[in-house]
PDB file of N, CA, C, O and CB in Angstrom:
ATOM      1  N   SER A   1      -1.608  -6.432  14.501  1.00  0.00           N
ATOM      2  CA  SER A   1      -0.506  -7.319  14.163  1.00  0.00           C
ATOM      3  C   SER A   1      -0.995  -8.395  13.178  1.00  0.00           C
ATOM      4  O   SER A   1      -2.048  -9.003  13.368  1.00  0.00           O
ATOM      5  CB  SER A   1       0.085  -7.970  15.447  1.00  0.00           C
ATOM      6  N   LEU A   2      -0.218  -8.603  12.149  1.00  0.00           N
ATOM      7  CA  LEU A   2      -0.583  -9.575  11.114  1.00  0.00           C
ATOM      8  C   LEU A   2       0.004 -10.939  11.444  1.00  0.00           C
ATOM      9  O   LEU A   2       1.106 -11.040  11.982  1.00  0.00           O
ATOM     10  CB  LEU A   2      -0.098  -9.105   9.726  1.00  0.00           C
ATOM     11  N   SER A   3      -0.740 -11.983  11.117  1.00  0.00           N
ATOM     12  CA  SER A   3      -0.222 -13.328  11.349  1.00  0.00           C
ATOM     13  C   SER A   3       0.946 -13.609  10.407  1.00  0.00           C
ATOM     14  O   SER A   3       1.052 -13.005   9.340  1.00  0.00           O
ATOM     15  CB  SER A   3      -1.336 -14.383  11.160  1.00  0.00           C
ATOM     16  N   ALA A   4       1.801 -14.510  10.802  1.00  0.00           N
ATOM     17  CA  ALA A   4       2.960 -14.867   9.973  1.00  0.00           C
ATOM     18  C   ALA A   4       2.511 -15.416   8.627  1.00  0.00           C
ATOM     19  O   ALA A   4       3.130 -15.121   7.605  1.00  0.00           O
ATOM     20  CB  ALA A   4       3.848 -15.898  10.695  1.00  0.00           C
ATOM     21  N   GLU A   5       1.451 -16.205   8.608  1.00  0.00           N
ATOM     22  CA  GLU A   5       0.951 -16.778   7.359  1.00  0.00           C
ATOM     23  C   GLU A   5       0.434 -15.679   6.427  1.00  0.00           C
ATOM     24  O   GLU A   5       0.706 -15.697   5.226  1.00  0.00           O
ATOM     25  CB  GLU A   5      -0.165 -17.803   7.647  1.00  0.00           C
ATOM     26  N   PHE A   6      -0.313 -14.724   6.987  1.00  0.00           N
ATOM     27  CA  PHE A   6      -0.828 -13.614   6.191  1.00  0.00           C
ATOM     28  C   PHE A   6       0.333 -12.823   5.590  1.00  0.00           C
ATOM     29  O   PHE A   6       0.300 -12.490   4.405  1.00  0.00           O
ATOM     30  CB  PHE A   6      -1.726 -12.693   7.052  1.00  0.00           C
ATOM     31  N   LYS A   7       1.353 -12.521   6.383  1.00  0.00           N
ATOM     32  CA  LYS A   7       2.521 -11.778   5.895  1.00  0.00           C
ATOM     33  C   LYS A   7       3.240 -12.522   4.778  1.00  0.00           C
ATOM     34  O   LYS A   7       3.677 -11.907   3.805  1.00  0.00           O
ATOM     35  CB  LYS A   7       3.492 -11.510   7.040  1.00  0.00           C
ATOM     36  N   ARG A   8       3.368 -13.842   4.907  1.00  0.00           N
ATOM     37  CA  ARG A   8       4.061 -14.646   3.886  1.00  0.00           C
ATOM     38  C   ARG A   8       3.343 -14.592   2.542  1.00  0.00           C
ATOM     39  O   ARG A   8       3.979 -14.680   1.492  1.00  0.00           O
ATOM     40  CB  ARG A   8       4.181 -16.102   4.346  1.00  0.00           C
ATOM     41  N   ASN A   9       2.040 -14.450   2.571  1.00  0.00           N
ATOM     42  CA  ASN A   9       1.249 -14.465   1.340  1.00  0.00           C
ATOM     43  C   ASN A   9       1.175 -13.115   0.630  1.00  0.00           C
ATOM     44  O   ASN A   9       0.783 -13.053  -0.535  1.00  0.00           O
ATOM     45  CB  ASN A   9      -0.134 -14.929   1.647  1.00  0.00           C
ATOM     46  N   ILE A  10       1.543 -12.043   1.312  1.00  0.00           N
ATOM     47  CA  ILE A  10       1.514 -10.712   0.694  1.00  0.00           C
ATOM     48  C   ILE A  10       2.650 -10.627  -0.317  1.00  0.00           C
ATOM     49  O   ILE A  10       3.799 -10.892   0.038  1.00  0.00           O
ATOM     50  CB  ILE A  10       1.638  -9.575   1.773  1.00  0.00           C
ATOM     51  N   PRO A  11       2.364 -10.264  -1.574  1.00  0.00           N
ATOM     52  CA  PRO A  11       3.439 -10.146  -2.564  1.00  0.00           C
ATOM     53  C   PRO A  11       4.413  -9.029  -2.173  1.00  0.00           C
ATOM     54  O   PRO A  11       4.006  -7.992  -1.649  1.00  0.00           O
ATOM     55  CB  PRO A  11       2.853  -9.877  -3.970  1.00  0.00           C
ATOM     56  N   ALA A  12       5.680  -9.253  -2.432  1.00  0.00           N
ATOM     57  CA  ALA A  12       6.704  -8.261  -2.097  1.00  0.00           C
ATOM     58  C   ALA A  12       6.587  -7.046  -3.009  1.00  0.00           C
ATOM     59  O   ALA A  12       6.323  -7.172  -4.205  1.00  0.00           O
ATOM     60  CB  ALA A  12       8.113  -8.877  -2.207  1.00  0.00           C
ATOM     61  N   PHE A  13       6.786  -5.872  -2.426  1.00  0.00           N
ATOM     62  CA  PHE A  13       6.790  -4.629  -3.193  1.00  0.00           C
ATOM     63  C   PHE A  13       7.519  -3.576  -2.377  1.00  0.00           C
ATOM     64  O   PHE A  13       7.696  -3.725  -1.168  1.00  0.00           O
ATOM     65  CB  PHE A  13       5.336  -4.165  -3.544  1.00  0.00           C
ATOM     66  N   GLU A  14       7.934  -2.531  -3.036  1.00  0.00           N
ATOM     67  CA  GLU A  14       8.616  -1.435  -2.362  1.00  0.00           C
ATOM     68  C   GLU A  14       8.014  -0.117  -2.826  1.00  0.00           C
ATOM     69  O   GLU A  14       7.958   0.165  -4.023  1.00  0.00           O
ATOM     70  CB  GLU A  14      10.143  -1.473  -2.636  1.00  0.00           C
ATOM     71  N   ILE A  15       7.572   0.675  -1.881  1.00  0.00           N
ATOM     72  CA  ILE A  15       7.031   1.996  -2.198  1.00  0.00           C
ATOM     73  C   ILE A  15       8.209   2.957  -2.296  1.00  0.00           C
ATOM     74  O   ILE A  15       8.925   3.175  -1.319  1.00  0.00           O
ATOM     75  CB  ILE A  15       5.985   2.476  -1.116  1.00  0.00           C
ATOM     76  N   SER A  16       8.405   3.530  -3.484  1.00  0.00           N
ATOM     77  CA  SER A  16       9.521   4.462  -3.673  1.00  0.00           C
ATOM     78  C   SER A  16       9.095   5.918  -3.490  1.00  0.00           C
ATOM     79  O   SER A  16       9.940   6.776  -3.232  1.00  0.00           O
ATOM     80  CB  SER A  16      10.125   4.277  -5.058  1.00  0.00           C
ATOM     81  N   SER A  17       7.808   6.207  -3.619  1.00  0.00           N
ATOM     82  CA  SER A  17       7.288   7.557  -3.393  1.00  0.00           C
ATOM     83  C   SER A  17       5.937   7.464  -2.719  1.00  0.00           C
ATOM     84  O   SER A  17       5.149   6.560  -2.998  1.00  0.00           O
ATOM     85  CB  SER A  17       7.181   8.347  -4.720  1.00  0.00           C
ATOM     86  N   HIS A  18       5.677   8.405  -1.833  1.00  0.00           N
ATOM     87  CA  HIS A  18       4.417   8.467  -1.104  1.00  0.00           C
ATOM     88  C   HIS A  18       4.034   9.933  -1.018  1.00  0.00           C
ATOM     89  O   HIS A  18       4.753  10.730  -0.415  1.00  0.00           O
ATOM     90  CB  HIS A  18       4.527   7.810   0.325  1.00  0.00           C
ATOM     91  N   ILE A  19       2.918  10.290  -1.610  1.00  0.00           N
ATOM     92  CA  ILE A  19       2.458  11.669  -1.565  1.00  0.00           C
ATOM     93  C   ILE A  19       1.048  11.686  -0.997  1.00  0.00           C
ATOM     94  O   ILE A  19       0.125  11.091  -1.553  1.00  0.00           O
ATOM     95  CB  ILE A  19       2.504  12.328  -2.974  1.00  0.00           C
ATOM     96  N   TYR A  20       0.906  12.385   0.123  1.00  0.00           N
ATOM     97  CA  TYR A  20      -0.404  12.552   0.741  1.00  0.00           C
ATOM     98  C   TYR A  20      -0.829  14.002   0.576  1.00  0.00           C
ATOM     99  O   TYR A  20      -0.011  14.914   0.694  1.00  0.00           O
ATOM    100  CB  TYR A  20      -0.380  12.141   2.247  1.00  0.00           C
ATOM    101  N   SER A  21      -2.109  14.210   0.303  1.00  0.00           N
ATOM    102  CA  SER A  21      -2.695  15.534   0.193  1.00  0.00           C
ATOM    103  C   SER A  21      -4.098  15.478   0.766  1.00  0.00           C
ATOM    104  O   SER A  21      -4.735  14.424   0.764  1.00  0.00           O
ATOM    105  CB  SER A  21      -2.708  16.030  -1.281  1.00  0.00           C
ATOM    106  N   SER A  22      -4.576  16.602   1.252  1.00  0.00           N
ATOM    107  CA  SER A  22      -5.969  16.647   1.700  1.00  0.00           C
ATOM    108  C   SER A  22      -6.922  16.485   0.511  1.00  0.00           C
ATOM    109  O   SER A  22      -8.079  16.101   0.684  1.00  0.00           O
ATOM    110  CB  SER A  22      -6.258  17.973   2.441  1.00  0.00           C
ATOM    111  N   ASP A  23      -6.431  16.777  -0.685  1.00  0.00           N
ATOM    112  CA  ASP A  23      -7.187  16.567  -1.927  1.00  0.00           C
ATOM    113  C   ASP A  23      -6.940  15.135  -2.395  1.00  0.00           C
ATOM    114  O   ASP A  23      -5.828  14.804  -2.806  1.00  0.00           O
ATOM    115  CB  ASP A  23      -6.771  17.606  -3.040  1.00  0.00           C
ATOM    116  N   LYS A  24      -7.965  14.284  -2.338  1.00  0.00           N
ATOM    117  CA  LYS A  24      -7.821  12.863  -2.683  1.00  0.00           C
ATOM    118  C   LYS A  24      -7.233  12.639  -4.074  1.00  0.00           C
ATOM    119  O   LYS A  24      -6.522  11.660  -4.299  1.00  0.00           O
ATOM    120  CB  LYS A  24      -9.165  12.178  -2.596  1.00  0.00           C
ATOM    121  N   LYS A  25      -7.528  13.544  -5.007  1.00  0.00           N
ATOM    122  CA  LYS A  25      -7.046  13.377  -6.382  1.00  0.00           C
ATOM    123  C   LYS A  25      -5.522  13.514  -6.485  1.00  0.00           C
ATOM    124  O   LYS A  25      -4.925  13.062  -7.462  1.00  0.00           O
ATOM    125  CB  LYS A  25      -7.715  14.401  -7.295  1.00  0.00           C
ATOM    126  N   LEU A  26      -4.898  14.130  -5.492  1.00  0.00           N
ATOM    127  CA  LEU A  26      -3.455  14.359  -5.529  1.00  0.00           C
ATOM    128  C   LEU A  26      -2.658  13.298  -4.767  1.00  0.00           C
ATOM    129  O   LEU A  26      -1.428  13.303  -4.807  1.00  0.00           O
ATOM    130  CB  LEU A  26      -3.145  15.721  -4.965  1.00  0.00           C
ATOM    131  N   ARG A  27      -3.342  12.400  -4.080  1.00  0.00           N
ATOM    132  CA  ARG A  27      -2.654  11.340  -3.323  1.00  0.00           C
ATOM    133  C   ARG A  27      -2.155  10.270  -4.280  1.00  0.00           C
ATOM    134  O   ARG A  27      -2.865   9.862  -5.199  1.00  0.00           O
ATOM    135  CB  ARG A  27      -3.597  10.713  -2.254  1.00  0.00           C
ATOM    136  N   LEU A  28      -0.918   9.816  -4.054  1.00  0.00           N
ATOM    137  CA  LEU A  28      -0.381   8.741  -4.892  1.00  0.00           C
ATOM    138  C   LEU A  28       0.799   8.076  -4.216  1.00  0.00           C
ATOM    139  O   LEU A  28       1.411   8.620  -3.297  1.00  0.00           O
ATOM    140  CB  LEU A  28       0.035   9.278  -6.265  1.00  0.00           C
ATOM    141  N   ILE A  29       1.100   6.878  -4.701  1.00  0.00           N
ATOM    142  CA  ILE A  29       2.340   6.192  -4.340  1.00  0.00           C
ATOM    143  C   ILE A  29       2.968   5.684  -5.628  1.00  0.00           C
ATOM    144  O   ILE A  29       2.299   5.552  -6.652  1.00  0.00           O
ATOM    145  CB  ILE A  29       2.082   5.015  -3.323  1.00  0.00           C
ATOM    146  N   LYS A  30       4.254   5.402  -5.562  1.00  0.00           N
ATOM    147  CA  LYS A  30       4.939   4.775  -6.692  1.00  0.00           C
ATOM    148  C   LYS A  30       5.539   3.459  -6.217  1.00  0.00           C
ATOM    149  O   LYS A  30       6.194   3.388  -5.177  1.00  0.00           O
ATOM    150  CB  LYS A  30       6.042   5.715  -7.285  1.00  0.00           C
ATOM    151  N   VAL A  31       5.298   2.425  -7.009  1.00  0.00           N
ATOM    152  CA  VAL A  31       5.842   1.090  -6.764  1.00  0.00           C
ATOM    153  C   VAL A  31       6.426   0.617  -8.081  1.00  0.00           C
ATOM    154  O   VAL A  31       5.724   0.587  -9.092  1.00  0.00           O
ATOM    155  CB  VAL A  31       4.744   0.088  -6.217  1.00  0.00           C
ATOM    156  N   ASP A  32       7.688   0.249  -8.087  1.00  0.00           N
ATOM    157  CA  ASP A  32       8.353  -0.213  -9.303  1.00  0.00           C
ATOM    158  C   ASP A  32       8.171   0.780 -10.458  1.00  0.00           C
ATOM    159  O   ASP A  32       7.897   0.385 -11.591  1.00  0.00           O
ATOM    160  CB  ASP A  32       7.817  -1.589  -9.706  1.00  0.00           C
ATOM    161  N   LYS A  33       8.326   2.068 -10.152  1.00  0.00           N
ATOM    162  CA  LYS A  33       8.243   3.164 -11.124  1.00  0.00           C
ATOM    163  C   LYS A  33       6.848   3.360 -11.726  1.00  0.00           C
ATOM    164  O   LYS A  33       6.696   4.068 -12.721  1.00  0.00           O
ATOM    165  CB  LYS A  33       9.223   2.920 -12.233  1.00  0.00           C
ATOM    166  N   ILE A  34       5.839   2.741 -11.129  1.00  0.00           N
ATOM    167  CA  ILE A  34       4.461   2.886 -11.598  1.00  0.00           C
ATOM    168  C   ILE A  34       3.680   3.673 -10.553  1.00  0.00           C
ATOM    169  O   ILE A  34       3.798   3.407  -9.357  1.00  0.00           O
ATOM    170  CB  ILE A  34       3.798   1.492 -11.864  1.00  0.00           C
ATOM    171  N   THR A  35       2.888   4.635 -10.999  1.00  0.00           N
ATOM    172  CA  THR A  35       2.086   5.471 -10.107  1.00  0.00           C
ATOM    173  C   THR A  35       0.742   4.800  -9.840  1.00  0.00           C
ATOM    174  O   THR A  35       0.068   4.334 -10.758  1.00  0.00           O
ATOM    175  CB  THR A  35       1.879   6.883 -10.713  1.00  0.00           C
ATOM    176  N   TYR A  36       0.371   4.763  -8.566  1.00  0.00           N
ATOM    177  CA  TYR A  36      -0.900   4.168  -8.156  1.00  0.00           C
ATOM    178  C   TYR A  36      -1.694   5.177  -7.329  1.00  0.00           C
ATOM    179  O   TYR A  36      -1.135   5.954  -6.554  1.00  0.00           O
ATOM    180  CB  TYR A  36      -0.665   2.862  -7.347  1.00  0.00           C
ATOM    181  N   TYR A  37      -3.002   5.142  -7.516  1.00  0.00           N
ATOM    182  CA  TYR A  37      -3.923   5.994  -6.782  1.00  0.00           C
ATOM    183  C   TYR A  37      -4.857   5.121  -5.958  1.00  0.00           C
ATOM    184  O   TYR A  37      -4.936   3.911  -6.172  1.00  0.00           O
ATOM    185  CB  TYR A  37      -4.724   6.908  -7.743  1.00  0.00           C
ATOM    186  N   GLU A  38      -5.560   5.730  -5.022  1.00  0.00           N
ATOM    187  CA  GLU A  38      -6.504   4.985  -4.196  1.00  0.00           C
ATOM    188  C   GLU A  38      -7.478   4.210  -5.083  1.00  0.00           C
ATOM    189  O   GLU A  38      -8.049   4.763  -6.023  1.00  0.00           O
ATOM    190  CB  GLU A  38      -7.271   5.937  -3.250  1.00  0.00           C
ATOM    191  N   GLY A  39      -7.660   2.944  -4.778  1.00  0.00           N
ATOM    192  CA  GLY A  39      -8.558   2.079  -5.551  1.00  0.00           C
ATOM    193  C   GLY A  39      -7.847   1.214  -6.573  1.00  0.00           C
ATOM    194  O   GLY A  39      -8.439   0.276  -7.106  1.00  0.00           O
ATOM    195  N   ASP A  40      -6.572   1.518  -6.859  1.00  0.00           N
ATOM    196  CA  ASP A  40      -5.804   0.730  -7.831  1.00  0.00           C
ATOM    197  C   ASP A  40      -5.291  -0.567  -7.205  1.00  0.00           C
ATOM    198  O   ASP A  40      -5.118  -0.666  -5.991  1.00  0.00           O
ATOM    199  CB  ASP A  40      -4.623   1.553  -8.376  1.00  0.00           C
ATOM    200  N   TYR A  41      -5.056  -1.548  -8.061  1.00  0.00           N
ATOM    201  CA  TYR A  41      -4.418  -2.797  -7.636  1.00  0.00           C
ATOM    202  C   TYR A  41      -2.924  -2.686  -7.893  1.00  0.00           C
ATOM    203  O   TYR A  41      -2.495  -2.429  -9.018  1.00  0.00           O
ATOM    204  CB  TYR A  41      -5.024  -4.031  -8.384  1.00  0.00           C
ATOM    205  N   ILE A  42      -2.127  -2.884  -6.834  1.00  0.00           N
ATOM    206  CA  ILE A  42      -0.675  -2.832  -6.943  1.00  0.00           C
ATOM    207  C   ILE A  42      -0.158  -4.151  -7.513  1.00  0.00           C
ATOM    208  O   ILE A  42       0.704  -4.174  -8.390  1.00  0.00           O
ATOM    209  CB  ILE A  42      -0.027  -2.537  -5.565  1.00  0.00           C
ATOM    210  N   LYS A  43      -0.693  -5.218  -7.006  1.00  0.00           N
ATOM    211  CA  LYS A  43      -0.388  -6.586  -7.454  1.00  0.00           C
ATOM    212  C   LYS A  43      -1.719  -7.330  -7.468  1.00  0.00           C
ATOM    213  O   LYS A  43      -2.733  -6.823  -6.989  1.00  0.00           O
ATOM    214  CB  LYS A  43       0.687  -7.310  -6.508  1.00  0.00           C
ATOM    215  N   GLN A  44      -1.700  -8.535  -8.023  1.00  0.00           N
ATOM    216  CA  GLN A  44      -2.928  -9.321  -8.029  1.00  0.00           C
ATOM    217  C   GLN A  44      -3.407  -9.515  -6.593  1.00  0.00           C
ATOM    218  O   GLN A  44      -2.641  -9.935  -5.725  1.00  0.00           O
ATOM    219  CB  GLN A  44      -2.707 -10.691  -8.728  1.00  0.00           C
ATOM    220  N   ASP A  45      -4.655  -9.212  -6.354  1.00  0.00           N
ATOM    221  CA  ASP A  45      -5.289  -9.349  -5.039  1.00  0.00           C
ATOM    222  C   ASP A  45      -4.747  -8.388  -3.979  1.00  0.00           C
ATOM    223  O   ASP A  45      -5.050  -8.561  -2.798  1.00  0.00           O
ATOM    224  CB  ASP A  45      -5.122 -10.754  -4.554  1.00  0.00           C
ATOM    225  N   LEU A  46      -3.957  -7.387  -4.359  1.00  0.00           N
ATOM    226  CA  LEU A  46      -3.432  -6.398  -3.410  1.00  0.00           C
ATOM    227  C   LEU A  46      -3.886  -5.015  -3.862  1.00  0.00           C
ATOM    228  O   LEU A  46      -3.340  -4.435  -4.800  1.00  0.00           O
ATOM    229  CB  LEU A  46      -1.862  -6.471  -3.312  1.00  0.00           C
ATOM    230  N   LYS A  47      -4.902  -4.502  -3.168  1.00  0.00           N
ATOM    231  CA  LYS A  47      -5.543  -3.247  -3.565  1.00  0.00           C
ATOM    232  C   LYS A  47      -5.147  -2.109  -2.632  1.00  0.00           C
ATOM    233  O   LYS A  47      -5.124  -2.266  -1.411  1.00  0.00           O
ATOM    234  CB  LYS A  47      -7.068  -3.406  -3.579  1.00  0.00           C
ATOM    235  N   LEU A  48      -4.840  -0.979  -3.221  1.00  0.00           N
ATOM    236  CA  LEU A  48      -4.544   0.240  -2.473  1.00  0.00           C
ATOM    237  C   LEU A  48      -5.873   0.892  -2.108  1.00  0.00           C
ATOM    238  O   LEU A  48      -6.496   1.559  -2.933  1.00  0.00           O
ATOM    239  CB  LEU A  48      -3.633   1.223  -3.301  1.00  0.00           C
ATOM    240  N   GLU A  49      -6.294   0.693  -0.876  1.00  0.00           N
ATOM    241  CA  GLU A  49      -7.576   1.226  -0.430  1.00  0.00           C
ATOM    242  C   GLU A  49      -7.498   2.722  -0.137  1.00  0.00           C
ATOM    243  O   GLU A  49      -8.347   3.497  -0.579  1.00  0.00           O
ATOM    244  CB  GLU A  49      -8.047   0.480   0.807  1.00  0.00           C
ATOM    245  N   ARG A  50      -6.465   3.118   0.617  1.00  0.00           N
ATOM    246  CA  ARG A  50      -6.380   4.506   1.044  1.00  0.00           C
ATOM    247  C   ARG A  50      -4.928   4.906   1.262  1.00  0.00           C
ATOM    248  O   ARG A  50      -4.108   4.099   1.700  1.00  0.00           O
ATOM    249  CB  ARG A  50      -7.193   4.727   2.321  1.00  0.00           C
ATOM    250  N   ILE A  51      -4.625   6.142   0.958  1.00  0.00           N
ATOM    251  CA  ILE A  51      -3.319   6.720   1.233  1.00  0.00           C
ATOM    252  C   ILE A  51      -3.507   7.676   2.405  1.00  0.00           C
ATOM    253  O   ILE A  51      -4.332   8.588   2.345  1.00  0.00           O
ATOM    254  CB  ILE A  51      -2.717   7.454  -0.035  1.00  0.00           C
ATOM    255  N   THR A  52      -2.745   7.466   3.463  1.00  0.00           N
ATOM    256  CA  THR A  52      -2.853   8.290   4.662  1.00  0.00           C
ATOM    257  C   THR A  52      -1.579   9.116   4.824  1.00  0.00           C
ATOM    258  O   THR A  52      -0.615   8.941   4.079  1.00  0.00           O
ATOM    259  CB  THR A  52      -3.103   7.411   5.919  1.00  0.00           C
ATOM    260  N   LYS A  53      -1.587  10.008   5.797  1.00  0.00           N
ATOM    261  CA  LYS A  53      -0.393  10.805   6.081  1.00  0.00           C
ATOM    262  C   LYS A  53       0.784   9.906   6.450  1.00  0.00           C
ATOM    263  O   LYS A  53       1.927  10.195   6.095  1.00  0.00           O
ATOM    264  CB  LYS A  53      -0.671  11.805   7.216  1.00  0.00           C
ATOM    265  N   GLU A  54       0.502   8.819   7.159  1.00  0.00           N
ATOM    266  CA  GLU A  54       1.544   7.939   7.673  1.00  0.00           C
ATOM    267  C   GLU A  54       1.953   6.834   6.704  1.00  0.00           C
ATOM    268  O   GLU A  54       3.052   6.291   6.816  1.00  0.00           O
ATOM    269  CB  GLU A  54       1.086   7.326   8.949  1.00  0.00           C
ATOM    270  N   GLY A  55       1.086   6.498   5.761  1.00  0.00           N
ATOM    271  CA  GLY A  55       1.382   5.385   4.865  1.00  0.00           C
ATOM    272  C   GLY A  55       0.198   5.021   3.998  1.00  0.00           C
ATOM    273  O   GLY A  55      -0.394   5.872   3.334  1.00  0.00           O
ATOM    274  N   VAL A  56      -0.141   3.731   4.013  1.00  0.00           N
ATOM    275  CA  VAL A  56      -1.230   3.253   3.165  1.00  0.00           C
ATOM    276  C   VAL A  56      -2.076   2.229   3.907  1.00  0.00           C
ATOM    277  O   VAL A  56      -1.632   1.615   4.878  1.00  0.00           O
ATOM    278  CB  VAL A  56      -0.679   2.646   1.868  1.00  0.00           C
ATOM    279  N   ILE A  57      -3.306   2.058   3.430  1.00  0.00           N
ATOM    280  CA  ILE A  57      -4.170   0.975   3.882  1.00  0.00           C
ATOM    281  C   ILE A  57      -4.415   0.109   2.659  1.00  0.00           C
ATOM    282  O   ILE A  57      -4.854   0.593   1.616  1.00  0.00           O
ATOM    283  CB  ILE A  57      -5.529   1.508   4.518  1.00  0.00           C
ATOM    284  N   LEU A  58      -4.129  -1.163   2.799  1.00  0.00           N
ATOM    285  CA  LEU A  58      -4.206  -2.112   1.692  1.00  0.00           C
ATOM    286  C   LEU A  58      -5.221  -3.201   1.990  1.00  0.00           C
ATOM    287  O   LEU A  58      -5.455  -3.548   3.148  1.00  0.00           O
ATOM    288  CB  LEU A  58      -2.833  -2.730   1.413  1.00  0.00           C
ATOM    289  N   ALA A  59      -5.818  -3.735   0.941  1.00  0.00           N
ATOM    290  CA  ALA A  59      -6.727  -4.875   1.054  1.00  0.00           C
ATOM    291  C   ALA A  59      -6.056  -6.065   0.389  1.00  0.00           C
ATOM    292  O   ALA A  59      -5.592  -5.980  -0.748  1.00  0.00           O
ATOM    293  CB  ALA A  59      -8.126  -4.572   0.402  1.00  0.00           C
ATOM    294  N   PHE A  60      -6.012  -7.181   1.122  1.00  0.00           N
ATOM    295  CA  PHE A  60      -5.423  -8.395   0.585  1.00  0.00           C
ATOM    296  C   PHE A  60      -6.139  -9.587   1.198  1.00  0.00           C
ATOM    297  O   PHE A  60      -6.320  -9.668   2.413  1.00  0.00           O
ATOM    298  CB  PHE A  60      -3.896  -8.455   0.865  1.00  0.00           C
ATOM    299  N   SER A  61      -6.541 -10.505   0.339  1.00  0.00           N
ATOM    300  CA  SER A  61      -7.163 -11.740   0.808  1.00  0.00           C
ATOM    301  C   SER A  61      -8.313 -11.466   1.776  1.00  0.00           C
ATOM    302  O   SER A  61      -8.400 -12.055   2.853  1.00  0.00           O
ATOM    303  CB  SER A  61      -6.123 -12.626   1.480  1.00  0.00           C
ATOM    304  N   GLU A  62      -9.188 -10.557   1.360  1.00  0.00           N
ATOM    305  CA  GLU A  62     -10.382 -10.222   2.123  1.00  0.00           C
ATOM    306  C   GLU A  62     -10.095  -9.590   3.479  1.00  0.00           C
ATOM    307  O   GLU A  62     -10.963  -9.578   4.351  1.00  0.00           O
ATOM    308  CB  GLU A  62     -11.199 -11.445   2.319  1.00  0.00           C
ATOM    309  N   GLY A  63      -8.890  -9.066   3.664  1.00  0.00           N
ATOM    310  CA  GLY A  63      -8.554  -8.391   4.906  1.00  0.00           C
ATOM    311  C   GLY A  63      -7.896  -7.055   4.626  1.00  0.00           C
ATOM    312  O   GLY A  63      -7.241  -6.876   3.599  1.00  0.00           O
ATOM    313  N   LEU A  64      -8.074  -6.118   5.547  1.00  0.00           N
ATOM    314  CA  LEU A  64      -7.428  -4.816   5.436  1.00  0.00           C
ATOM    315  C   LEU A  64      -6.264  -4.751   6.415  1.00  0.00           C
ATOM    316  O   LEU A  64      -6.332  -5.302   7.514  1.00  0.00           O
ATOM    317  CB  LEU A  64      -8.439  -3.668   5.702  1.00  0.00           C
ATOM    318  N   PHE A  65      -5.197  -4.075   6.008  1.00  0.00           N
ATOM    319  CA  PHE A  65      -4.090  -3.825   6.921  1.00  0.00           C
ATOM    320  C   PHE A  65      -3.442  -2.508   6.550  1.00  0.00           C
ATOM    321  O   PHE A  65      -3.514  -2.059   5.406  1.00  0.00           O
ATOM    322  CB  PHE A  65      -3.057  -4.980   6.885  1.00  0.00           C
ATOM    323  N   SER A  66      -2.812  -1.903   7.530  1.00  0.00           N
ATOM    324  CA  SER A  66      -2.137  -0.631   7.280  1.00  0.00           C
ATOM    325  C   SER A  66      -0.633  -0.865   7.254  1.00  0.00           C
ATOM    326  O   SER A  66      -0.109  -1.800   7.859  1.00  0.00           O
ATOM    327  CB  SER A  66      -2.513   0.427   8.359  1.00  0.00           C
ATOM    328  N   LEU A  67       0.023   0.006   6.542  1.00  0.00           N
ATOM    329  CA  LEU A  67       1.470  -0.082   6.400  1.00  0.00           C
ATOM    330  C   LEU A  67       2.008   1.336   6.483  1.00  0.00           C
ATOM    331  O   LEU A  67       1.690   2.181   5.647  1.00  0.00           O
ATOM    332  CB  LEU A  67       1.889  -0.784   5.053  1.00  0.00           C
ATOM    333  N   GLU A  68       2.826   1.588   7.497  1.00  0.00           N
ATOM    334  CA  GLU A  68       3.464   2.898   7.575  1.00  0.00           C
ATOM    335  C   GLU A  68       4.531   2.962   6.511  1.00  0.00           C
ATOM    336  O   GLU A  68       5.152   1.951   6.186  1.00  0.00           O
ATOM    337  CB  GLU A  68       4.063   3.163   8.984  1.00  0.00           C
ATOM    338  N   ILE A  69       4.748   4.135   5.970  1.00  0.00           N
ATOM    339  CA  ILE A  69       5.662   4.274   4.849  1.00  0.00           C
ATOM    340  C   ILE A  69       7.057   3.752   5.183  1.00  0.00           C
ATOM    341  O   ILE A  69       7.706   3.176   4.310  1.00  0.00           O
ATOM    342  CB  ILE A  69       5.742   5.723   4.423  1.00  0.00           C
ATOM    343  N   THR A  70       7.536   3.929   6.395  1.00  0.00           N
ATOM    344  CA  THR A  70       8.857   3.415   6.754  1.00  0.00           C
ATOM    345  C   THR A  70       8.874   1.899   6.814  1.00  0.00           C
ATOM    346  O   THR A  70       9.921   1.292   6.589  1.00  0.00           O
ATOM    347  CB  THR A  70       9.300   3.986   8.088  1.00  0.00           C
ATOM    348  N   ASP A  71       7.726   1.258   7.115  1.00  0.00           N
ATOM    349  CA  ASP A  71       7.651  -0.204   7.128  1.00  0.00           C
ATOM    350  C   ASP A  71       7.790  -0.783   5.736  1.00  0.00           C
ATOM    351  O   ASP A  71       8.332  -1.876   5.572  1.00  0.00           O
ATOM    352  CB  ASP A  71       6.344  -0.662   7.744  1.00  0.00           C
ATOM    353  N   SER A  72       7.310  -0.070   4.733  1.00  0.00           N
ATOM    354  CA  SER A  72       7.337  -0.598   3.365  1.00  0.00           C
ATOM    355  C   SER A  72       8.753  -0.784   2.856  1.00  0.00           C
ATOM    356  O   SER A  72       8.993  -1.584   1.952  1.00  0.00           O
ATOM    357  CB  SER A  72       6.578   0.324   2.430  1.00  0.00           C
ATOM    358  N   TRP A  73       9.688  -0.050   3.431  1.00  0.00           N
ATOM    359  CA  TRP A  73      11.085  -0.207   2.996  1.00  0.00           C
ATOM    360  C   TRP A  73      11.628  -1.571   3.382  1.00  0.00           C
ATOM    361  O   TRP A  73      12.670  -1.988   2.878  1.00  0.00           O
ATOM    362  CB  TRP A  73      11.966   0.894   3.602  1.00  0.00           C
ATOM    363  N   ASN A  74      10.933  -2.271   4.269  1.00  0.00           N
ATOM    364  CA  ASN A  74      11.402  -3.576   4.735  1.00  0.00           C
ATOM    365  C   ASN A  74      10.674  -4.745   4.109  1.00  0.00           C
ATOM    366  O   ASN A  74      10.916  -5.883   4.509  1.00  0.00           O
ATOM    367  CB  ASN A  74      11.268  -3.659   6.210  1.00  0.00           C
ATOM    368  N   LEU A  75       9.786  -4.519   3.138  1.00  0.00           N
ATOM    369  CA  LEU A  75       9.049  -5.622   2.498  1.00  0.00           C
ATOM    370  C   LEU A  75       9.879  -6.251   1.396  1.00  0.00           C
ATOM    371  O   LEU A  75       9.428  -7.193   0.745  1.00  0.00           O
ATOM    372  CB  LEU A  75       7.709  -5.126   1.926  1.00  0.00           C
TER     373      LEU A  75
END
């Protein structure tokens, strides 16, 4: 569970596409019509660490958190 302060500081974004594959090179998400791969920065200080079957793992402000794909529709 993320603290309220941590959640407030995360920049808003919406994942419009989420593709998971056992082949890491084929994993991607789309945010604001831009394609991102593992290791890319979605926003300043918001890094896409890993794409999982259920969603994504993101790094923000020196912390990691996971986001299920259905949760991202509410950001």
